[in-house]
MARSE-618812 format. One record per residue (C-alpha): x, y, z; residue in three letters; residue number from 0. Coordinates in Angstrom, 3 decimals. Layout:
BEGIN
+----------+----------+----------+-----+-----+
!     east !    north !       up ! res !   n !
+----------+----------+----------+-----+-----+
!        X !        Y !        Z ! ala ! NUM !
...
+----------+----------+----------+-----+-----+
***
This chain:
BEGIN
+----------+----------+----------+-----+-----+
!     east !    north !       up ! res !   n !
+----------+----------+----------+-----+-----+
!   -0.047 !   -0.054 !   -0.150 ! met !   0 !
!    1.349 !    3.383 !   -0.966 ! ser !   1 !
!    1.952 !    6.101 !    1.916 ! ser !   2 !
!    2.527 !    9.718 !    1.915 ! val !   3 !
!    5.301 !   11.897 !    3.353 ! arg !   4 !
!    4.639 !   15.827 !    3.845 ! val !   5 !
!    7.753 !   17.898 !    4.292 ! leu !   6 !
!    7.064 !   21.184 !    6.115 ! val !   7 !
!    9.710 !   24.087 !    6.240 ! gly !   8 !
!    8.717 !   26.728 !    9.034 ! thr !   9 !
!   10.044 !   29.686 !   10.762 ! arg !  10 !
!   11.544 !   27.715 !   13.340 ! lys !  11 !
!   12.296 !   24.079 !   11.904 ! gly !  12 !
!   11.192 !   21.481 !    9.647 ! ala !  13 !
!    8.620 !   18.611 !   10.066 ! phe !  14 !
!    8.084 !   15.390 !    8.420 ! val !  15 !
!    4.582 !   14.132 !    8.355 ! leu !  16 !
!    3.619 !   10.633 !    7.322 ! thr !  17 !
!    0.356 !    8.664 !    6.789 ! ser !  18 !
!   -0.854 !    5.577 !    4.922 ! asp !  19 !
!   -3.043 !    6.004 !    1.742 ! ala !  20 !
!   -5.965 !    6.666 !    3.860 ! lys !  21 !
!   -4.238 !    9.870 !    5.023 ! arg !  22 !
!   -6.539 !    9.907 !    8.251 ! glu !  23 !
!   -3.868 !    9.550 !   10.786 ! arg !  24 !
!   -0.517 !   11.162 !   10.840 ! trp !  25 !
!    2.856 !   10.813 !   12.595 ! asp !  26 !
!    4.852 !   14.000 !   13.040 ! val !  27 !
!    8.571 !   14.136 !   13.478 ! ser !  28 !
!   10.339 !   17.419 !   14.323 ! gly !  29 !
!   11.134 !   20.031 !   14.759 ! pro !  30 !
!   14.497 !   19.404 !   12.875 ! his !  31 !
!   16.909 !   22.160 !   12.995 ! phe !  32 !
!   14.797 !   23.705 !   15.894 ! ala !  33 !
!   15.025 !   27.519 !   15.937 ! gly !  34 !
!   16.288 !   27.881 !   12.461 ! trp !  35 !
!   14.357 !   29.186 !    9.350 ! glu !  36 !
!   13.801 !   26.400 !    6.865 ! ile !  37 !
!   12.673 !   28.015 !    3.724 ! tyr !  38 !
!   12.178 !   24.791 !    1.841 ! his !  39 !
!   12.354 !   21.150 !    2.102 ! val !  40 !
!   11.941 !   18.766 !   -0.946 ! lys !  41 !
!   12.649 !   15.116 !   -1.907 ! gly !  42 !
!   14.110 !   13.713 !   -4.850 ! ser !  43 !
!   11.684 !   12.129 !   -7.452 ! pro !  44 !
!   13.945 !    9.218 !   -8.014 ! val !  45 !
!   15.122 !    8.226 !   -4.582 ! asp !  46 !
!   12.553 !    8.665 !   -1.885 ! pro !  47 !
!   15.121 !    8.526 !    0.882 ! asn !  48 !
!   17.019 !   11.629 !   -0.437 ! arg !  49 !
!   15.773 !   14.958 !    0.848 ! leu !  50 !
!   17.298 !   18.487 !    0.689 ! tyr !  51 !
!   16.566 !   21.376 !    3.195 ! ala !  52 !
!   17.431 !   25.049 !    3.092 ! ser !  53 !
!   18.341 !   26.149 !    6.626 ! gln !  54 !
!   19.169 !   29.709 !    7.395 ! ser !  55 !
!   19.677 !   31.991 !   10.171 ! ser !  56 !
!   20.474 !   35.789 !   10.545 ! gly !  57 !
!   23.307 !   34.706 !   12.868 ! trp !  58 !
!   25.045 !   31.837 !   11.166 ! phe !  59 !
!   24.018 !   32.312 !    7.447 ! gly !  60 !
!   22.879 !   29.496 !    5.191 ! gln !  61 !
!   23.457 !   25.885 !    5.106 ! leu !  62 !
!   22.073 !   23.022 !    3.164 ! ile !  63 !
!   21.124 !   19.881 !    4.956 ! gln !  64 !
!   20.717 !   16.392 !    3.185 ! arg !  65 !
!   18.979 !   13.327 !    4.290 ! ser !  66 !
!   19.603 !    9.905 !    3.012 ! asn !  67 !
!   16.940 !    8.140 !    5.184 ! asp !  68 !
!   13.791 !    9.993 !    4.494 ! gly !  69 !
!   14.341 !   12.625 !    7.152 ! gly !  70 !
!   15.178 !   10.425 !   10.116 ! lys !  71 !
!   18.817 !   11.807 !   10.047 ! thr !  72 !
!   20.493 !   14.983 !    8.379 ! trp !  73 !
!   23.925 !   16.086 !    7.527 ! glu !  74 !
!   24.992 !   19.435 !    6.648 ! pro !  75 !
!   26.275 !   19.663 !    3.227 ! val !  76 !
!   27.757 !   22.553 !    1.077 ! gly !  77 !
!   27.423 !   26.126 !    2.112 ! asn !  78 !
!   29.523 !   27.665 !   -0.648 ! lys !  79 !
!   27.591 !   29.889 !   -3.146 ! phe !  80 !
!   29.405 !   32.449 !   -5.108 ! glu !  81 !
!   28.201 !   34.444 !   -7.852 ! tyr !  82 !
!   30.303 !   33.808 !  -10.986 ! asp !  83 !
!   32.395 !   36.580 !  -12.574 ! gly !  84 !
!   32.004 !   40.536 !  -11.884 ! val !  85 !
!   29.177 !   40.873 !   -9.168 ! pro !  86 !
!   27.516 !   43.920 !  -11.030 ! gly !  87 !
!   24.206 !   45.677 !   -9.732 ! thr !  88 !
!   20.463 !   45.450 !   -9.996 ! his !  89 !
!   17.979 !   48.112 !   -9.343 ! gln !  90 !
!   16.533 !   48.818 !   -5.950 ! trp !  91 !
!   13.161 !   50.310 !   -5.191 ! tyr !  92 !
!   14.014 !   53.821 !   -5.807 ! asp !  93 !
!   15.719 !   52.995 !   -9.003 ! gly !  94 !
!   19.139 !   53.208 !   -7.766 ! thr !  95 !
!   21.939 !   50.647 !   -8.412 ! pro !  96 !
!   22.303 !   47.959 !   -5.720 ! his !  97 !
!   25.082 !   45.288 !   -5.514 ! pro !  98 !
!   24.071 !   41.613 !   -5.892 ! trp !  99 !
!   24.146 !   39.869 !   -2.400 ! glu ! 100 !
!   23.866 !   36.413 !   -1.513 ! phe ! 101 !
!   21.226 !   36.153 !    1.383 ! lys ! 102 !
!   19.220 !   32.864 !    1.424 ! arg ! 103 !
!   18.072 !   29.949 !   -0.642 ! val ! 104 !
!   14.424 !   30.122 !   -1.143 ! trp ! 105 !
!   13.854 !   26.930 !   -3.330 ! his ! 106 !
!   15.415 !   23.542 !   -3.824 ! leu ! 107 !
!   14.646 !   21.597 !   -6.980 ! glu ! 108 !
!   16.104 !   18.065 !   -7.233 ! pro ! 109 !
!   16.864 !   16.601 !  -10.743 ! ser ! 110 !
!   14.083 !   14.356 !  -12.201 ! leu ! 111 !
!   16.871 !   11.698 !  -12.969 ! ser ! 112 !
!   19.677 !   11.914 !  -10.549 ! asp ! 113 !
!   19.203 !   11.952 !   -6.774 ! pro ! 114 !
!   22.866 !   13.895 !   -6.476 ! asp ! 115 !
!   21.711 !   16.613 !   -8.750 ! ser ! 116 !
!   19.677 !   19.608 !   -7.309 ! val ! 117 !
!   19.039 !   23.224 !   -8.295 ! tyr ! 118 !
!   18.799 !   26.145 !   -5.885 ! ala ! 119 !
!   16.876 !   29.383 !   -6.252 ! gly ! 120 !
!   18.544 !   32.200 !   -4.075 ! ile ! 121 !
!   18.112 !   35.948 !   -3.196 ! glu ! 122 !
!   19.428 !   38.029 !   -4.611 ! asp ! 123 !
!   17.980 !   36.265 !   -7.560 ! ala ! 124 !
!   20.360 !   33.761 !   -9.101 ! ala ! 125 !
!   20.182 !   29.907 !  -10.183 ! met ! 126 !
!   22.799 !   27.438 !   -8.802 ! phe ! 127 !
!   23.235 !   23.773 !   -9.417 ! arg ! 128 !
!   25.043 !   20.960 !   -7.443 ! ser ! 129 !
!   25.921 !   17.595 !   -9.167 ! thr ! 130 !
!   27.461 !   15.871 !   -5.913 ! asp ! 131 !
!   24.559 !   15.891 !   -3.536 ! gly ! 132 !
!   24.759 !   19.580 !   -2.350 ! gly ! 133 !
!   28.422 !   19.589 !   -1.522 ! gln ! 134 !
!   29.382 !   22.084 !   -4.147 ! asn ! 135 !
!   27.331 !   24.787 !   -6.223 ! trp ! 136 !
!   28.049 !   26.375 !   -9.576 ! gln ! 137 !
!   25.972 !   29.360 !  -10.680 ! glu ! 138 !
!   24.155 !   29.114 !  -13.988 ! leu ! 139 !
!   25.410 !   32.804 !  -14.654 ! ser ! 140 !
!   23.636 !   32.976 !  -18.039 ! gly ! 141 !
!   20.521 !   33.850 !  -16.030 ! leu ! 142 !
!   21.816 !   36.809 !  -14.088 ! arg ! 143 !
!   23.824 !   37.748 !  -16.871 ! gly ! 144 !
!   20.912 !   38.261 !  -19.252 ! his ! 145 !
!   20.954 !   41.780 !  -20.468 ! gly ! 146 !
!   17.636 !   42.691 !  -18.207 ! ser ! 147 !
!   19.442 !   41.875 !  -15.006 ! gly ! 148 !
!   20.155 !   45.465 !  -13.991 ! pro ! 149 !
!   16.425 !   46.161 !  -14.097 ! arg ! 150 !
!   15.357 !   43.411 !  -11.897 ! trp ! 151 !
!   14.267 !   44.880 !   -8.376 ! gln ! 152 !
!   13.094 !   43.038 !   -5.198 ! pro ! 153 !
!    9.376 !   42.484 !   -4.175 ! gly ! 154 !
!    8.098 !   43.035 !   -0.680 ! ala ! 155 !
!    9.857 !   39.777 !    0.528 ! gly ! 156 !
!   13.096 !   40.437 !   -1.395 ! gly ! 157 !
!   14.272 !   39.658 !   -4.637 ! met ! 158 !
!   14.127 !   35.866 !   -4.535 ! cys ! 159 !
!   14.070 !   33.111 !   -7.163 ! leu ! 160 !
!   11.440 !   31.133 !   -5.633 ! his ! 161 !
!   10.098 !   28.603 !   -8.328 ! thr ! 162 !
!   12.040 !   26.070 !  -10.480 ! ile ! 163 !
!   10.209 !   23.827 !  -12.946 ! ile ! 164 !
!   11.988 !   21.084 !  -14.806 ! leu ! 165 !
!   10.387 !   19.987 !  -17.967 ! asp ! 166 !
!    9.975 !   16.080 !  -17.827 ! pro ! 167 !
!   10.064 !   15.843 !  -21.631 ! ser ! 168 !
!   13.335 !   17.923 !  -22.232 ! asp ! 169 !
!   16.089 !   17.862 !  -19.952 ! pro ! 170 !
!   17.346 !   21.069 !  -21.252 ! asn ! 171 !
!   14.320 !   22.990 !  -20.621 ! arg ! 172 !
!   13.673 !   24.873 !  -17.238 ! met ! 173 !
!   11.107 !   27.537 !  -16.064 ! phe ! 174 !
!   11.948 !   29.960 !  -13.137 ! ile ! 175 !
!   10.229 !   32.795 !  -11.609 ! ala ! 176 !
!   11.597 !   35.964 !   -9.604 ! ile ! 177 !
!    9.873 !   38.458 !   -7.466 ! ser ! 178 !
!    9.993 !   41.063 !   -8.823 ! ala ! 179 !
!   11.674 !   40.524 !  -12.243 ! ala ! 180 !
!    9.163 !   37.830 !  -13.963 ! gly ! 181 !
!    9.311 !   34.523 !  -15.335 ! ala ! 182 !
!   12.198 !   32.969 !  -17.521 ! phe ! 183 !
!   12.844 !   29.819 !  -19.588 ! arg ! 184 !
!   16.020 !   28.203 !  -20.641 ! thr ! 185 !
!   16.019 !   25.705 !  -23.436 ! asp ! 186 !
!   19.739 !   24.839 !  -23.499 ! asp ! 187 !
!   20.270 !   23.619 !  -19.742 ! gly ! 188 !
!   20.742 !   27.088 !  -18.112 ! gly ! 189 !
!   23.338 !   28.586 !  -20.465 ! lys ! 190 !
!   20.917 !   31.135 !  -21.904 ! thr ! 191 !
!   17.635 !   32.352 !  -20.713 ! trp ! 192 !
!   14.639 !   34.204 !  -22.303 ! lys ! 193 !
!   11.983 !   36.343 !  -20.377 ! pro ! 194 !
!    8.512 !   34.982 !  -20.886 ! ile ! 195 !
!    6.305 !   37.739 !  -19.700 ! asn ! 196 !
!    4.361 !   38.796 !  -22.673 ! arg ! 197 !
!    0.755 !   39.280 !  -21.862 ! gly ! 198 !
!    1.643 !   40.267 !  -18.115 ! leu ! 199 !
!    0.615 !   43.710 !  -16.970 ! thr ! 200 !
!    1.621 !   45.349 !  -13.566 ! ser ! 201 !
!    0.261 !   48.618 !  -12.229 ! gln ! 202 !
!    3.347 !   49.382 !  -10.294 ! tyr ! 203 !
!    5.984 !   49.715 !  -12.884 ! ile ! 204 !
!    6.441 !   52.589 !  -15.318 ! pro ! 205 !
!    5.699 !   50.494 !  -18.317 ! asp ! 206 !
!    3.087 !   47.806 !  -17.191 ! pro ! 207 !
!    3.945 !   45.571 !  -20.244 ! asn ! 208 !
!    7.658 !   45.646 !  -19.766 ! ala ! 209 !
!    9.675 !   42.667 !  -20.561 ! glu ! 210 !
!   10.708 !   42.490 !  -16.849 ! val ! 211 !
!    9.733 !   43.881 !  -13.715 ! gly ! 212 !
!    6.497 !   41.884 !  -12.955 ! his ! 213 !
!    6.065 !   40.404 !   -9.423 ! cys ! 214 !
!    5.336 !   36.862 !  -10.191 ! val ! 215 !
!    4.361 !   34.917 !   -6.970 ! his ! 216 !
!    4.374 !   31.293 !   -8.288 ! his ! 217 !
!    4.020 !   29.177 !  -11.394 ! val ! 218 !
!    2.817 !   25.436 !  -11.785 ! ala ! 219 !
!    2.861 !   22.832 !  -14.596 ! met ! 220 !
!    1.461 !   19.372 !  -15.007 ! his ! 221 !
!    4.119 !   17.029 !  -16.077 ! gly ! 222 !
!    2.083 !   15.559 !  -18.886 ! ser ! 223 !
!    1.715 !   19.028 !  -20.618 ! arg ! 224 !
!    5.043 !   20.903 !  -20.037 ! pro ! 225 !
!    3.911 !   23.511 !  -22.546 ! gly ! 226 !
!    1.032 !   24.581 !  -20.516 ! val ! 227 !
!    1.910 !   26.960 !  -17.413 ! leu ! 228 !
!   -0.481 !   28.529 !  -14.746 ! phe ! 229 !
!    0.760 !   31.360 !  -12.759 ! met ! 230 !
!   -0.278 !   33.380 !   -9.681 ! gln ! 231 !
!    0.848 !   36.861 !  -10.129 ! lys ! 232 !
!    0.926 !   39.738 !   -7.671 ! his ! 233 !
!   -2.607 !   40.492 !   -8.928 ! trp ! 234 !
!   -4.084 !   38.191 !  -11.805 ! asp ! 235 !
!   -4.174 !   34.362 !  -12.178 ! val ! 236 !
!   -2.667 !   33.639 !  -15.609 ! met ! 237 !
!   -2.218 !   30.853 !  -18.200 ! arg ! 238 !
!    0.321 !   30.082 !  -20.843 ! ser ! 239 !
!   -0.309 !   27.378 !  -23.647 ! asp ! 240 !
!    2.785 !   27.968 !  -25.290 ! asp ! 241 !
!    5.555 !   27.413 !  -22.593 ! ala ! 242 !
!    5.358 !   31.150 !  -21.516 ! gly ! 243 !
!    5.729 !   32.784 !  -24.941 ! asp ! 244 !
!    2.399 !   34.467 !  -24.082 ! ser ! 245 !
!    0.039 !   34.672 !  -21.051 ! trp ! 246 !
!   -3.731 !   35.390 !  -20.634 ! his ! 247 !
!   -5.651 !   35.913 !  -17.403 ! glu ! 248 !
!   -7.940 !   33.243 !  -16.274 ! val ! 249 !
!   -9.022 !   35.090 !  -12.780 ! ser ! 250 !
!  -12.677 !   34.564 !  -13.716 ! gly ! 251 !
!  -15.151 !   34.609 !  -10.876 ! asn ! 252 !
!  -12.443 !   34.600 !   -8.117 ! leu ! 253 !
!  -13.460 !   36.797 !   -5.160 ! pro ! 254 !
!  -10.064 !   38.269 !   -5.372 ! thr ! 255 !
!   -7.000 !   37.341 !   -7.829 ! asp ! 256 !
!   -4.290 !   38.429 !   -5.406 ! phe ! 257 !
!   -2.707 !   35.310 !   -3.901 ! gly ! 258 !
!    0.547 !   33.359 !   -3.577 ! phe ! 259 !
!    0.158 !   29.745 !   -4.235 ! val ! 260 !
!   -1.105 !   27.872 !   -7.147 ! ile ! 261 !
!   -0.920 !   24.046 !   -8.019 ! asp ! 262 !
!   -2.193 !   21.483 !  -10.410 ! val ! 263 !
!   -4.056 !   18.323 !   -9.561 ! his ! 264 !
!   -2.013 !   15.214 !  -10.013 ! ala ! 265 !
!   -4.136 !   13.533 !  -12.746 ! his ! 266 !
!   -6.272 !   16.365 !  -14.123 ! glu ! 267 !
!   -3.991 !   18.757 !  -15.795 ! pro ! 268 !
!   -7.109 !   21.189 !  -16.305 ! glu ! 269 !
!   -7.815 !   21.234 !  -12.347 ! thr ! 270 !
!   -5.850 !   23.889 !  -10.639 ! ile ! 271 !
!   -6.055 !   25.253 !   -7.174 ! tyr ! 272 !
!   -5.339 !   28.688 !   -5.580 ! val ! 273 !
!   -5.916 !   30.435 !   -2.215 ! val ! 274 !
!   -7.411 !   34.120 !   -2.634 ! pro ! 275 !
!   -5.828 !   36.806 !   -0.283 ! ile ! 276 !
!   -7.769 !   39.966 !    0.176 ! lys ! 277 !
!   -5.018 !   42.235 !   -1.227 ! ser ! 278 !
!   -1.421 !   43.208 !   -1.280 ! asp ! 279 !
!   -1.678 !   45.254 !    1.768 ! ser ! 280 !
!   -4.024 !   42.839 !    3.715 ! glu ! 281 !
!   -2.314 !   39.440 !    3.592 ! his ! 282 !
!   -5.300 !   37.227 !    4.879 ! tyr ! 283 !
!   -8.483 !   35.803 !    3.434 ! pro ! 284 !
!  -11.340 !   37.856 !    2.191 ! pro ! 285 !
!  -13.960 !   38.308 !    5.099 ! asp ! 286 !
!  -11.617 !   36.243 !    7.444 ! gly ! 287 !
!  -12.773 !   32.929 !    5.801 ! lys ! 288 !
!  -10.118 !   30.582 !    4.649 ! leu ! 289 !
!  -11.151 !   29.048 !    1.191 ! arg ! 290 !
!   -9.419 !   27.418 !   -1.506 ! val ! 291 !
!  -10.692 !   27.746 !   -5.205 ! tyr ! 292 !
!  -10.717 !   25.053 !   -7.730 ! arg ! 293 !
!  -11.163 !   25.391 !  -11.588 ! ser ! 294 !
!  -11.714 !   22.095 !  -13.291 ! arg ! 295 !
!  -11.386 !   23.944 !  -16.595 ! thr ! 296 !
!   -7.983 !   25.269 !  -16.468 ! gly ! 297 !
!   -9.095 !   28.793 !  -15.190 ! gly ! 298 !
!  -11.872 !   31.205 !  -15.569 ! asn ! 299 !
!  -14.699 !   29.039 !  -13.881 ! glu ! 300 !
!  -13.891 !   28.470 !  -10.136 ! trp ! 301 !
!  -15.582 !   27.020 !   -7.378 ! glu ! 302 !
!  -15.343 !   27.458 !   -3.470 ! glu ! 303 !
!  -13.953 !   24.858 !   -1.353 ! leu ! 304 !
!  -14.454 !   25.502 !    2.365 ! ser ! 305 !
!  -15.706 !   22.114 !    3.982 ! lys ! 306 !
!  -13.521 !   21.863 !    7.071 ! gly ! 307 !
!  -11.686 !   25.227 !    6.819 ! leu ! 308 !
!  -12.261 !   28.000 !    9.336 ! pro ! 309 !
!  -15.112 !   30.329 !    8.076 ! gln ! 310 !
!  -14.874 !   33.202 !   10.724 ! ser ! 311 !
!  -11.991 !   35.104 !   12.160 ! asn ! 312 !
!   -9.313 !   33.727 !   10.152 ! cys ! 313 !
!   -6.469 !   35.995 !    9.163 ! tyr ! 314 !
!   -3.529 !   33.742 !    8.193 ! val ! 315 !
!   -1.593 !   33.825 !    5.054 ! asn ! 316 !
!   -0.590 !   30.791 !    2.587 ! val ! 317 !
!    2.943 !   31.644 !    1.218 ! leu ! 318 !
!    4.065 !   30.966 !   -2.286 ! arg ! 319 !
!    5.772 !   27.491 !   -1.694 ! asp ! 320 !
!    3.101 !   26.195 !    0.781 ! ala ! 321 !
!    0.828 !   24.131 !   -1.355 ! met ! 322 !
!    1.363 !   20.791 !   -2.790 ! ala ! 323 !
!   -0.489 !   17.600 !   -4.036 ! val ! 324 !
!    0.170 !   13.964 !   -3.766 ! asp ! 325 !
!   -0.075 !   11.243 !   -6.539 ! lys ! 326 !
!   -2.587 !    8.724 !   -5.026 ! leu ! 327 !
!   -5.632 !    7.765 !   -6.929 ! asp ! 328 !
!   -7.745 !   10.370 !   -5.030 ! ser ! 329 !
!   -5.343 !   13.145 !   -5.501 ! cys ! 330 !
!   -4.513 !   14.640 !   -2.007 ! gly ! 331 !
!   -4.100 !   18.385 !   -1.707 ! val ! 332 !
!   -2.060 !   20.250 !    1.037 ! tyr ! 333 !
!   -1.288 !   23.534 !    2.140 ! phe ! 334 !
!    0.191 !   25.288 !    5.235 ! gly ! 335 !
!   -0.486 !   28.725 !    6.757 ! thr ! 336 !
!    1.411 !   31.461 !    8.693 ! thr ! 337 !
!   -0.665 !   30.509 !   11.728 ! gly ! 338 !
!    1.008 !   27.188 !   11.803 ! gly ! 339 !
!   -1.667 !   24.788 !   10.668 ! gln ! 340 !
!   -1.334 !   22.304 !    7.680 ! val ! 341 !
!   -4.416 !   21.144 !    6.114 ! tyr ! 342 !
!   -5.087 !   18.277 !    3.888 ! ala ! 343 !
!   -7.716 !   17.143 !    1.562 ! ser ! 344 !
!   -7.861 !   13.541 !    0.502 ! ala ! 345 !
!  -10.710 !   14.060 !   -1.947 ! asp ! 346 !
!   -9.091 !   16.558 !   -4.350 ! ala ! 347 !
!  -10.195 !   19.401 !   -2.322 ! gly ! 348 !
!  -13.840 !   18.608 !   -1.487 ! asp ! 349 !
!  -13.214 !   18.420 !    2.213 ! ser ! 350 !
!  -10.321 !   19.400 !    4.617 ! trp ! 351 !
!   -8.938 !   18.578 !    7.948 ! ala ! 352 !
!   -5.829 !   19.944 !    9.833 ! pro ! 353 !
!   -2.893 !   17.347 !    9.973 ! ile ! 354 !
!   -1.257 !   19.645 !   12.627 ! val ! 355 !
!   -1.787 !   22.853 !   14.503 ! arg ! 356 !
!    0.258 !   25.437 !   16.166 ! asp ! 357 !
!    3.474 !   24.959 !   14.364 ! leu ! 358 !
!    5.628 !   27.952 !   13.583 ! pro ! 359 !
!    4.573 !   29.909 !   10.591 ! ala ! 360 !
!    4.661 !   27.432 !    7.457 ! val ! 361 !
!    6.894 !   28.622 !    4.742 ! leu ! 362 !
!    6.765 !   25.645 !    2.482 ! ser ! 363 !
!    4.960 !   22.083 !    1.961 ! val ! 364 !
!    6.067 !   19.506 !   -0.354 ! glu ! 365 !
!    4.722 !   15.892 !   -0.717 ! val ! 366 !
!    6.327 !   12.690 !   -1.621 ! gln ! 367 !
!    4.092 !    9.658 !   -2.716 ! thr ! 368 !
!    5.755 !    6.396 !   -1.540 ! leu ! 369 !
!    5.455 !    2.949 !   -2.730 ! pro ! 370 !
+----------+----------+----------+-----+-----+
***
């Protein structure tokens, strides 16, 4: 019988939650790295025992932790991330130049074919790769060297490379997203990159249709259709049917099209999920009601999913890496909140229940479906 492992990164440690295929009772392991910010934890898709975690602290800097036994034990590996070549500058909030700085690892994306290969998205925005299990890291400098780099600037959470999507049909194709620069694609394994933001509009930049400068919050893809992308932007839910070359809005009847997370059903590539947040200044659910919205049509038509979720006096946020799905026959959907709850639905979102409550603020949620 299959089982599920949920990997949770929080402001004060990591937690590993496990259950059988019924997903009714959960075992909780943690906190691992108690007191440290764990921005992201993710497992290898080819080795279920290999996990990577981004561990950071204002006092001690950035570490990468690796587990070879599914999170029972961990070992610190490489912490050496250096920008290649001349550091250069990017644009700050007021338009003045600001030197590139390494601050933290926001996202880890293990290879689809090799457990020792893993990508890292960092702040200030850059892409790194390790081919030896996280011991050593090399920048894919073609991204930061793109001619638009000096025009990137930080979003409210920093200038973070927070999304990395690997194309299962083409090992040389990857998609990334940066706040606040936009989405980019490489077709040659990271040597060169192309901005893929045509169709995005942003009200806070001088040219709302600019090539770069858009605050993209998250991008999702179903592995069976690598040319179809879904995006939750600073405002607007967007869709691309041509691998990001163009986008169109699919916000439809959502109560608000501001939010951070977006994900795709494991078996239904036209079924997508978002969690609407009231606004960019009020980071909590509209009317204090925590609701997930599902579209079974790839956007535009949305249905409210609230059974089991708090429907009064709820003022939590759901951050950009804090939603994931499992691959069981009845697709499970999971998300974590800044109030420390992790909610799960074993029926594709029709009903919800908390796995755990009162964790530190949840930064990321990832799921492994185990044999």
